[in-house]
Structure formats: structure tokens, C-alpha cells
N, C-alpha and C positions, 0 to 999 in steps of 0.2 A: 803602207801597202805596195805602193807603185815607186818606181824610182825612175830618175832621167834617163834618157835614152844613152847617155855616155855610160850608165852603168849596165851590169848584165841584169837579166830578168828570167826566171823560168816559169813564169805565168802563161798559160796556153788556155785561152778561152774560145768559145765558138761563136758567142755573140757578144753585142754590146752591152754594157753595163750601166744602169743608172744609178748613180750611188747617192743621190738625194733629191728629195722633190720639196721644195720649201714655197714660201709665199710668191706671189706671182708679181710681175713687174709690167708696168702700163706701157705698150709701145702700139702705135699706129703704122700702118703700112700704106704708102701711095707709090702711086707712079710720078716720076718727075720727067719734066721735059726740059729740051736744051735751053728754052726761054727761063725756066725757073731756076735751072743751075747757073744761067749766065747772071740772074739778077743777083745771085748770091755772090757775085763778084770772084767766083771761083768757077767757071765754065768748064764743062766736060763735054766733049762731042764723041770722044773714043775712049772709053775704060781703059783701053791697053795703053793708052799714050800718058796715063798720069802715073806718078808714084802713088803708095798706099796712104803716105802722109797728105799729099794733095787731096786724094779723095776724101780723106777724113775730114780735112778742113772745109772741103765742100759739103759734105753731107751735114755736118754740123750747122754751116749757115743757112742751108737751106731749110734745115727743121727749124732753126731759129726764127727763119722768116714766116714760117707756119704757126709759130707760138710755142714750139717746144724748146728743150733745154739742150738736146743734142740729138744726133742720128748717125746710122750707119748705111751706106748702100747695101743692097742685098747682093749685088754682084752680076746680076743678069742685065743686059741691054739687048732692047728690041727696037732696031732703028735709032729714032728720038728718044725713047722711054729708058728711063733707068729706076729700077725699084730702089724704095729708101724705107727703112724703119726709123721713125721718131719716136724719142723717149721724154716723159714728162718730167717736171722739175723733182718730183719726189722719187724718182727712180735712179737717178745718178747724181753723184757728188763730184763736183770739179775741184781741183785744185793744181797748183805749179809743183812739180817735182823738180830735180836738178839733174844736169848731166852728171855730177859727182856721184849723187846717188844711185843712179841707173847702171854707172859703171861697175858698182860693187854687187850689182843683181843678175840673176839668170838671165840671158837672151839679148841684152843691149850689147852690140858691137859683134856678136857671133855671126861667122861668115862674110865679114865685110872689112874692109881695110881702115873704115871710119867709125870711131867710137864716140862721134861728137855731134852728128848732125841727124835730125829724125828722117830726113828725106834720103839718107844712105844706108838706112837700117833694112834688112831683109826683112820681109812682109811677115813670115810666120815668126821670125825672132822678136820682131817688134810687138806681136800679139803677147809672145812669151814676157817680155820685159815690162809692158803694161800690167800683165797678172801679177808679175813679181811685185812691182811697186804698189800697187793695190794690196796684195796680201800682208806686204812689209807694214802698209798704214792699218791693216785690220779688216780689210773688205774681202770679198769672195773673189772677185775679177774685175776688169774693167779695159778701156781702151784709151789710145792717145787721142787727143783732139787734133793732132797733126801740126799745132802751132808750137813755134819755138821762138824764144827772145833770149838769144846769148845762151846762159848757164840754164835758163828756165824753159821747161817742157810742161805742155799741160796734159793732163789726164783726166779721164771720166771715171769713177769708181763706182762699183755696185755692191750693195750690203750682201754680206753671206747668205741671209735667209732667202734672199731673191734668187741665189744660184743653184742650177741643177747640173750635176756633173754625170756626163754620158761619155762611155768609152766605146769605140768601134775599130776594128782593124783598117789598116789603110788601104787595104785591098777588098773591102767590102763590097759585094757585087749589088747588094741592094742599093746603094747610092753611086754606083759607077766608079768608085775610087780605085786609083791606078796602081796602087801599092806603092813600095819605096817609102821614102820620108818626104813630109811636106814642105821642106826647106826651099825648094825651087817652085812652089806653086805661086802663081800670080797673085795678087791681092784679092783680085774679084772671085777667084776660084776658091779661095779659104773661104771667104763670104758665103759663096754658093753652097758649099759642102756644109758649112755652119748651118743655113738654113734648112737645107734638107735633111741633116740628120736631126736636128733639134725637132722639126715639124715632125718627122717620123715618130719622136717620142713622146709627142703631145705638146710641144712648146713651140713659141711662135718664131724665135729668133735665138742667136747664140754667137759663140767665138770659138774657134778653134786655136788654143793656146798652148798645148803641151803635146809632147810625145814620150812614149815609153818604149824600151826594148821589148821585143817578143819572144826572143830566141831563135827567129829566123831572119835570114838575110834579105828576103824579098818583101817583107812590111813589117810595120811598126804599129804599136797601140795609138792611137788618137785619142785625145782628151779634148771633149767639146764642154764649154760652161755655157749652158741653155738658160733662158728666161722668159719670162711672159706664159 
């Protein structure tokens, strides 16, 4: 039904579309302090000073210290506090993919001159690449752990029955979206919009990991994978 942004699309819709609503995924939200983030071994004092991969490494370690399997920062920061969603062991499956595999899949290496290192990937395209590798292994969506050991890159995947697909325009005023393509958005803004859009549609959190042509030059369709 939908084609990637590189292809033409004649679809013109006025509202976001919820494509599926399946079983829930267990997630818990917390505010983290600078001390908690430092205790993870991956401190963050300013969200804008770290890459998405560093942020993912940090969020995973913070959540592991709380007894969870993985996590993602929600993107918001208020002084010392940064929100986080932590996921239980029965909600995410972890495995290592390879750089060789990633180079064959959509997203990895796009809009960057480095197709080897996680920290050099553009935040939006990193989300797309994580979705690609999880899809290739039979899952609905996922996100990178941020960790890399040479050829090996860690990824957390979520089963298809837990993923709920929502599409909205990139200029949707309900969420204050600025239009255009999300390829230049900071990692924390991607996460903020995912939480806002998914919460509006009745879910707890999610990921922005795809976009599609709208037939207009000023905006594109954004695809969010929501859960919980």
C-alpha cells in the first residue's frame, strides 16, 4: 500500500491512519536523574551533546540497573531529569546483527559517508535500519542497542503482534510537526514525536522509523510503530 520516500505516491489523506492494533507490550516510564545516568557508566548531562547510539547505550544500561531488559529515552529533558521508558524481558528480543547484513538493508549508511559505525548513522535512518533488520528476522520493529563490537551490532526487536502502525503527515499541527523530511531531526526530537503521536492514538510509546512520499514537496507521510 505504501512505498518508500524515494518512490512516487499518489495517496492523499487528511488524518493519521492506525493500521493495526495488536497485543500490548509492557513498558514503564521513569524520570532519570543525572546521578542515575552516571551510575550506568554512560552519563548524559545534555541530551544534545550525545549521539543517538550513545543515548541508546545509556538508556539500556539505566533500565538494566532498574531490572529491565532494555529502554529508550523519551527525548524530553528538564534540567537534571530525563524521561525513559523501560521494557521487560518478555517484550524485546536481543541479538547481534552484522554490518555486512545492515549494508544490504534500507536505512543503514544513508545520508552519511560512513556505513560501518553505529555512531555515524543519521538518527532517522538508524531507526529505519533497525526496523529493516528486525523485519528481516520476522519481527515487527526494533531499535539498536547502540553497542558495536567490530562487525557485530546489537539490536532489540519486538514481535509483530505487539506493533501498532500509525501514519501522520510530517506537518501535522496536532503534534507541532514542522513538515519536510525527518532525516535532519535530532534523536531526541524523533523520540519526542514518537511518544506524542503514539500517546495520542492510545499507546504508551513507539518509534519513528519510516517515511513515504505524499505527492507534495512540503511534507511526507511519517510511519510510527507504537506499542504498550
